[in-house]
GULORO-316951 format. One record per residue: x, y, z negated of N, C-alpha, C in turn. Coordinates in steps of 0.2 Angstrom, whole numbers, always signed. Atoms other than C-alpha are relative to their C-alpha. Last residue first. Layout:
nx_ny_nz_cax_cay_caz_cx_cy_cz
X_Y_Z_X_Y_Z_X_Y_Z
...
***
This chain:
nx_ny_nz_cax_cay_caz_cx_cy_cz
+0_-7_-2_+84_+106_-137_+3_+1_+7
-7_-3_+0_+80_+88_-138_+0_+7_+2
-1_-4_-6_+63_+82_-144_+7_+3_+0
-4_-6_+0_+62_+67_-156_+0_+4_+7
+5_-6_-1_+47_+55_-154_+4_+7_-1
+3_-1_-7_+59_+41_-149_-5_+6_+0
-6_-1_-5_+70_+43_-165_-3_+2_+7
-2_-7_+0_+55_+45_-176_+5_+2_+5
+6_-4_-2_+48_+28_-170_+2_+7_+0
+0_+0_-7_+65_+20_-172_-6_+4_+3
-6_-4_-2_+66_+26_-190_+0_+0_+8
+2_-7_+0_+48_+19_-193_+6_+5_+2
+4_-2_-6_+53_+2_-187_-2_+8_+0
+7_-2_+1_+66_+2_-201_-4_+2_+6
+2_+5_+5_+83_-7_-199_-8_+1_-1
+3_-3_+6_+86_+2_-183_-2_-5_-5
+4_+4_+4_+97_-3_-168_-2_+3_-7
+0_-1_+7_+104_+6_-154_-4_-5_-4
+6_-3_+3_+109_+3_-136_+1_+1_-7
-2_-7_+2_+126_+1_-127_-6_+3_-4
-7_+0_+3_+125_-18_-125_+2_+6_-3
-5_-2_-4_+106_-16_-122_+7_+0_-4
-4_+6_-4_+95_-27_-132_+6_+2_+4
-3_+5_+4_+89_-14_-145_+5_-5_+3
-5_-4_+4_+86_+1_-133_+4_-5_-5
-6_-2_-5_+78_-10_-120_+5_+3_-4
-3_+6_-1_+66_-18_-134_+7_+1_+5
-4_+2_+6_+62_-1_-140_+4_-6_+1
-5_-5_+1_+56_+4_-123_+5_-1_-6
-5_+2_-5_+46_-12_-121_+6_+5_+0
-3_+6_+2_+37_-9_-138_+6_-2_+5
-5_+0_+6_+34_+9_-135_+4_-6_-1
-6_+3_-2_+26_+6_-118_+5_+0_-5
+0_+7_+0_+9_+8_-124_+6_-3_+2
-2_+3_+6_+13_+26_-128_+0_-7_-1
+4_+6_+1_+13_+31_-110_+2_-4_-6
+4_+0_-6_+20_+48_-104_-5_-6_-1
+4_-5_+0_+28_+51_-121_-6_+0_+6
+5_+1_+5_+35_+34_-122_-5_+6_+0
+4_+6_-2_+43_+35_-105_-5_-1_-5
+5_-2_-5_+49_+53_-109_-5_-6_+2
+5_-5_+4_+57_+48_-125_-5_+2_+5
+4_+5_+4_+66_+33_-116_-6_+4_-3
+5_+3_-4_+72_+46_-103_-4_-5_-4
+5_-5_-2_+79_+57_-117_-5_-4_+5
+5_-1_+5_+88_+42_-124_-6_+5_+2
+4_+6_+1_+96_+38_-108_-5_+1_-5
+5_+0_-5_+102_+56_-106_-4_-6_+0
+5_-5_+2_+110_+55_-123_-5_+1_+6
+5_+2_+5_+118_+39_-119_-5_+5_-1
+3_-7_+1_+126_+42_-102_-5_-1_-5
-3_-3_+6_+137_+26_-104_-3_+7_-1
-5_-4_-2_+133_+19_-87_+3_+4_-5
-6_+4_-2_+124_+5_-94_+5_+4_+3
-3_+3_+6_+113_+16_-105_+6_-4_+3
-5_-5_+3_+110_+27_-89_+3_-3_-6
-6_-1_-4_+103_+12_-80_+5_+4_-3
-4_+7_+0_+91_+7_-94_+6_+1_+4
-3_+1_+7_+85_+25_-96_+4_-6_+0
-5_-5_+0_+81_+26_-77_+4_+0_-7
-6_+3_-4_+71_+10_-79_+6_+5_+1
-3_+6_+4_+61_+18_-93_+5_-3_+4
-4_-3_+5_+58_+35_-84_+4_-6_-4
-7_-2_-3_+53_+25_-69_+4_+3_-5
-4_+6_-2_+40_+15_-79_+6_+2_+3
-4_+3_+5_+34_+31_-87_+4_-6_+1
+3_+7_+1_+30_+39_-70_+4_-3_-6
-3_+3_+6_+34_+57_-65_-4_-6_-1
+5_+1_+5_+29_+60_-47_+3_-3_-6
+6_+0_-4_+39_+66_-31_-6_-1_-5
+1_-7_-3_+55_+71_-40_-7_+0_+3
+3_-5_+5_+54_+56_-51_-2_+7_+3
+7_+2_+1_+57_+44_-36_-4_+5_-5
+3_-2_-6_+73_+54_-32_-8_-2_-1
+0_-7_+1_+79_+51_-50_-4_+3_+6
+6_-2_+4_+75_+33_-48_-1_+7_-1
+6_+1_-3_+86_+32_-33_-6_+1_-4
+2_-6_-5_+100_+41_-41_-6_-1_+4
+2_-6_+3_+99_+29_-56_-2_+6_+5
+7_+1_+2_+100_+14_-45_-3_+6_-3
+4_+0_-6_+116_+20_-37_-8_-1_-1
+0_-7_-2_+123_+23_-54_-4_+1_+7
+4_-4_+4_+118_+6_-60_+0_+8_+2
-2_-6_-3_+124_-5_-46_-4_+6_-4
-5_-4_+4_+123_-20_-57_+2_+6_+2
-7_+2_-2_+115_-32_-44_+5_+4_-4
+0_+8_+1_+97_-31_-52_+8_-2_+2
+0_+2_+7_+99_-12_-54_+1_-7_-1
-7_-2_+3_+104_-9_-36_+0_-2_-7
-5_+5_-3_+89_-20_-30_+7_+2_-3
+0_+7_+4_+77_-11_-42_+5_-5_+3
-3_-1_+6_+83_+6_-35_+0_-7_-4
-7_-1_-1_+80_+1_-17_+3_+0_-7
-2_+6_-2_+62_-4_-21_+8_-1_+0
+0_+4_+6_+59_+12_-30_+3_-7_+1
-5_-2_+5_+66_+22_-16_+0_-4_-6
-7_+2_-3_+56_+12_-3_+5_+2_-5
-1_+8_+1_+40_+14_-13_+6_-3_+2
-1_+2_+7_+43_+33_-15_+0_-8_-1
+5_+5_+2_+46_+36_+3_+1_-3_-7
+3_-2_+6_+56_+52_+4_-5_-5_-2
-5_-1_+5_+68_+46_+18_-3_+1_-7
+4_-4_+4_+54_+39_+29_+5_+1_-6
+6_-3_-3_+62_+31_+44_-4_+5_-4
-2_-3_-7_+79_+28_+38_-6_+3_+3
-3_-7_+1_+72_+25_+21_+3_+4_+6
+6_-4_+1_+62_+10_+28_+2_+7_-2
+4_-2_-7_+77_+3_+36_-6_+4_-1
-4_-5_-3_+87_+5_+19_-3_+1_+7
+1_-7_+3_+73_-4_+10_+4_+5_+4
+7_-2_-1_+74_-19_+22_-2_+7_-3
+0_-2_-7_+93_-20_+21_-7_+2_+2
-3_-7_-1_+92_-19_+2_+0_+2_+7
+5_-5_+2_+79_-33_+2_+4_+7_+1
+5_-1_-5_+90_-44_+14_-5_+6_-3
-3_-3_-6_+105_-42_+3_-5_+2_+5
-2_-7_+1_+96_-45_-14_+2_+3_+7
-4_+0_-5_+87_-61_-10_+2_+7_+1
-7_-1_+2_+80_-63_-27_+5_+0_+6
-4_+6_-2_+64_-71_-19_+7_+1_-3
+3_+5_+4_+53_-57_-27_+4_-7_+1
-1_-1_+7_+65_-44_-20_-3_-5_-5
-7_+2_+1_+64_-52_-3_+2_+1_-7
+0_+7_+0_+45_-50_-4_+7_-3_-1
+2_+2_+7_+48_-32_-10_-1_-8_+0
-5_-1_+5_+59_-28_+5_-2_-3_-7
-5_+5_-1_+46_-35_+17_+6_+0_-5
+3_+6_+2_+33_-24_+10_+5_-6_+1
+0_+0_+8_+45_-9_+12_-3_-6_-3
-6_+1_+3_+49_-14_+30_+0_+0_-8
-2_+7_-1_+31_-15_+35_+7_-2_-3
+3_+4_+5_+27_+1_+27_+1_-7_+0
-4_+1_+6_+40_+10_+37_-3_-5_-5
+5_+0_+6_+31_+8_+53_+3_-2_-6
+0_-7_+3_+45_+14_+65_-6_+0_-5
-6_-2_+4_+49_-4_+70_+0_+6_-4
+1_-7_+1_+31_-8_+76_+6_+2_-5
+5_-3_-4_+32_-25_+85_-1_+8_-1
-2_+0_-7_+48_-31_+78_-5_+4_+5
-6_-5_-1_+44_-25_+61_+2_+0_+7
+3_-7_+0_+27_-34_+62_+5_+5_+1
+3_-1_-6_+36_-50_+66_-3_+7_+1
-6_-1_-5_+47_-48_+51_-3_+1_+7
-3_-6_+1_+32_-45_+40_+5_+1_+5
+5_-4_-2_+23_-61_+46_+3_+8_+0
+0_+1_-8_+39_-72_+44_-5_+6_+3
-6_-3_-4_+42_-64_+27_+0_-1_+7
+1_-7_+1_+24_-67_+21_+6_+3_+4
+5_-2_-5_+25_-85_+27_+0_+7_+0
-3_+1_-6_+40_-88_+16_-4_+2_+6
-5_-5_-2_+32_-79_+2_+4_-1_+6
-2_+4_-6_+16_-89_+1_+6_+5_+3
-6_+4_+1_+13_-83_-17_+3_-4_+6
+2_+7_+2_-5_-78_-15_+6_-4_+0
+4_+0_+6_-1_-59_-16_-2_-8_-2
-4_-1_+5_+13_-62_-3_-4_+0_-7
-4_+6_+1_+1_-70_+9_+5_+1_-6
+4_+6_+3_-11_-56_+6_+4_-6_-1
+1_-2_+7_+3_-42_+9_-5_-6_-3
-6_+1_+4_+9_-51_+25_-1_+2_-8
-1_+7_+1_-9_-52_+32_+6_-1_-5
+5_+3_+5_-13_-34_+28_+1_-7_-1
-1_-2_+7_+4_-28_+36_-5_-3_-5
-6_+3_+3_+2_-39_+51_+2_+2_-7
+2_+7_+2_-15_-33_+54_+5_-4_-3
+4_+0_+7_-10_-15_+52_-2_-7_-1
-5_+1_+6_+3_-18_+66_-3_+0_-7
+2_-6_+5_-11_-21_+79_+5_-1_-6
+0_+2_+7_-5_-32_+94_-1_+6_-5
-7_-1_+3_-11_-28_+111_+0_-1_-8
-4_-4_-4_-17_-41_+112_-4_+6_+2
+3_-4_-6_-24_-52_+99_+5_+5_+3
+0_+3_-7_-15_-65_+90_-2_+4_+5
-7_-1_-2_-12_-55_+74_+1_-3_+7
-1_-7_-2_-31_-53_+72_+7_+1_+3
+3_-1_-7_-34_-72_+72_+2_+7_+2
-4_+4_-4_-22_-75_+57_-3_+0_+8
-6_-4_-1_-31_-60_+49_+5_-4_+5
+2_-6_-4_-48_-68_+50_+7_+3_+2
+2_+2_-7_-42_-84_+43_-1_+5_+5
-6_+2_-4_-33_-75_+29_-1_-3_+6
-4_-6_-2_-48_-65_+24_+6_-3_+4
+3_-3_-6_-59_-81_+24_+4_+6_+3
-1_+5_-6_-46_-89_+12_-3_+2_+6
-7_+0_-3_-46_-74_+1_+1_-4_+6
+0_+6_-4_-65_-72_-2_+7_+0_+4
-3_+6_+3_-64_-61_-17_+0_-6_+4
+5_+4_+3_-75_-47_-11_+2_-7_-3
+2_-4_+6_-60_-36_-9_-6_-3_-3
-5_+0_+6_-52_-49_+2_-3_+3_-6
+1_+7_+3_-68_-51_+13_+5_-1_-6
+6_+0_+4_-69_-32_+15_+0_-7_-3
-1_-4_+6_-50_-31_+20_-7_-1_-4
-4_+4_+5_-53_-46_+32_+1_+4_-6
+4_+6_+3_-67_-37_+40_+4_-4_-5
+4_-3_+5_-56_-21_+42_-5_-6_-3
-4_-2_+6_-43_-32_+50_-4_+3_-5
-1_+6_+4_-56_-40_+62_+4_+1_-6
+6_+2_+4_-62_-23_+67_+1_-7_-4
+2_-5_+5_-45_-17_+71_-6_-2_-4
-4_+2_+6_-40_-34_+80_-1_+5_-6
-4_-6_+1_-55_-32_+92_+4_-1_-6
-6_+3_+3_-64_-47_+99_+6_+5_-1
-6_-3_-3_-80_-37_+102_+6_-3_-4
+1_-3_-7_-97_-45_+100_+6_+3_+3
+3_+5_-5_-93_-57_+86_-1_+3_+7
-5_+4_-2_-82_-44_+77_-2_-5_+5
-4_-4_-5_-96_-31_+77_+6_-5_+2
+4_+0_-6_-108_-44_+69_+4_+4_+5
+1_+6_-3_-95_-48_+56_-3_+0_+6
-7_+1_-3_-91_-30_+52_+0_-7_+3
-1_-4_-6_-110_-27_+49_+7_-1_+4
+5_+2_-6_-112_-42_+38_+1_+5_+6
-2_+6_-4_-95_-39_+28_-5_-1_+5
-3_-1_-6_-98_-21_+23_+1_-6_+4
+5_-3_-5_-111_-24_+10_+3_+1_+7
+5_+6_-1_-99_-36_+0_-5_+3_+5
-3_+5_-4_-85_-22_+1_-5_-6_+2
+5_+5_-1_-95_-8_-6_+2_-6_+5
+0_+5_+4_-81_+2_-12_-5_-5_+0
+3_-2_+6_-86_+18_-4_+0_-6_-5
-3_-5_+4_-73_+16_+9_-3_+2_-6
-6_+2_+3_-79_-1_+13_+3_+6_-3
+2_+4_+6_-97_+5_+16_+7_-2_-4
+3_-5_+5_-90_+18_+28_-2_-3_-6
-6_-4_+3_-79_+5_+37_-3_+5_-5
-3_+4_+5_-95_-6_+39_+6_+3_-3
+4_+1_+6_-105_+8_+47_+3_-4_-5
+0_-6_+4_-91_+13_+58_-4_-1_-6
-7_-1_+2_-89_-5_+65_+0_+6_-5
-1_+5_+6_-108_-7_+66_+7_+0_-3
+4_-3_+6_-109_+9_+76_+1_-5_-6
-3_-5_+2_-95_+3_+88_-3_+3_-7
-6_+2_+4_-103_-14_+90_+4_+6_-3
-5_-4_-3_-120_-8_+95_+6_-1_-4
-6_+4_-1_-130_-22_+89_+5_+4_+3
-2_+4_+6_-145_-13_+81_+6_-4_+1
-5_+4_-4_-146_+1_+95_+3_-5_-6
+2_+0_-7_-161_+12_+90_+4_-6_+4
+7_+1_+0_-160_+10_+71_-2_-1_+7
+1_+7_+0_-141_+7_+73_-8_-1_+0
-1_+3_-6_-139_+25_+78_-2_-8_+0
+5_-3_-5_-147_+31_+63_+1_-3_+6
+6_+3_+2_-136_+20_+52_-6_+2_+5
-1_+6_-4_-120_+27_+61_-7_-4_-2
+0_-1_-7_-125_+44_+55_+0_-7_+4
+7_-2_-2_-130_+39_+37_+0_+1_+8
+5_+5_+1_-114_+29_+35_-7_+2_+2
-1_+4_-6_-103_+43_+42_-5_-6_+0
+3_-3_-6_-111_+55_+30_+1_-4_+6
+7_+0_+1_-108_+43_+15_-3_+4_+6
+3_+6_-2_-90_+40_+21_-8_+0_+0
+7_-1_+1_-84_+58_+21_-4_-6_+2
+1_+2_+7_-65_+57_+20_-8_+1_-2
+0_-6_+4_-62_+67_+36_-1_-2_-8
-7_-2_+0_-58_+51_+46_+1_+6_-4
-3_+5_+3_-76_+45_+42_+8_+2_-1
+2_+0_+7_-84_+61_+46_+4_-5_-4
-3_-6_+3_-75_+62_+62_-1_+1_-7
-7_+2_+1_-80_+44_+66_+4_+6_-3
-1_+5_+6_-98_+48_+62_+7_-1_-1
+1_-4_+6_-98_+64_+73_+1_-5_-6
-6_-5_+0_-91_+54_+88_+0_+4_-7
-6_+4_+3_-104_+41_+84_+6_+3_+0
+1_+1_+7_-118_+54_+86_+6_-4_-3
-1_-7_+4_-111_+60_+102_-1_-1_-7
-8_-1_-1_-110_+42_+109_+2_+6_-4
-3_+5_+4_-128_+38_+103_+7_+1_+0
+1_-2_+7_-135_+54_+111_+4_-4_-5
-4_-6_+1_-127_+49_+127_+0_+3_-7
-7_+2_+1_-134_+32_+126_+5_+6_-1
-1_+4_+6_-151_+38_+123_+7_-2_-1
-1_-5_+5_-150_+51_+137_+1_-4_-7
+6_+0_+3_-146_+37_+150_+1_+5_-6
+0_+3_+7_-130_+41_+158_-6_+1_-3
+5_-2_+5_-130_+45_+177_+0_-4_-6
+5_+6_+1_-114_+43_+186_-5_+2_-5
+1_+1_+7_-106_+60_+191_-5_-6_-2
+6_+5_+2_-100_+61_+209_+0_-1_-8
-2_+7_+3_-89_+76_+213_-6_-4_-2
-2_-1_+7_-97_+90_+224_+2_-7_-2
-7_+0_+0_-99_+88_+243_+3_+0_-7
-4_-6_+2_-117_+84_+243_+7_-1_-1
-2_+1_+7_-124_+70_+253_+4_+6_-2
***
């Protein structure tokens, strides 16, 4: 017997399939789902039940917005491999296809797999929140945070569920945890701003809204910042924010005008045209 290391023989077809699937996965991760679909499809011609090829093929279809087409290959892959990642992708396809109950059932299986997949907890929690099952969503997000404490998205979504339940203290704690992990998280900053605003901490809310605007201007954030500045007595700055809100999205005119009129420190016009002129003004 030769003294060199032993190398098990791999059939040429299997080796070529593995190489092809590596290329397909690279294409998928590089944002080229059409190329990934083509490569995985070629492998499936020779190996129709190859679970990895089916998974990549289904994910490529999902990335192209073809959720209904993605369901069949992902279902076949999930039957052959009890993998929480495949089940989570299948659940996303089912959700996007409008099959919410089937998606929930898949995700409830996925979160029981070992090792646990944090993305499965995130997807299930979001779906439970979307379907107004807030208590269940809180439980799932909380378990996810225990499993993956450095995954800021779980804390962010947990914060938003607490926000919907008007549980300000727990919402603030969840957003603070997310910001400790990702200090510039726009979603966490916006959530924290909303909590501060709801409890009357307008200066703190304004600070968070300003940090949100540093990453991307948004008419909704300009509007909320203006409302906070009205309450802190910074009237000229508030008016400028309202002008930016309307400039960025004219459909918000009615909401912005309502905030100006209803605020204890707002303004009132007898003629709608006068209000419109005021919001169109530009400051030097």
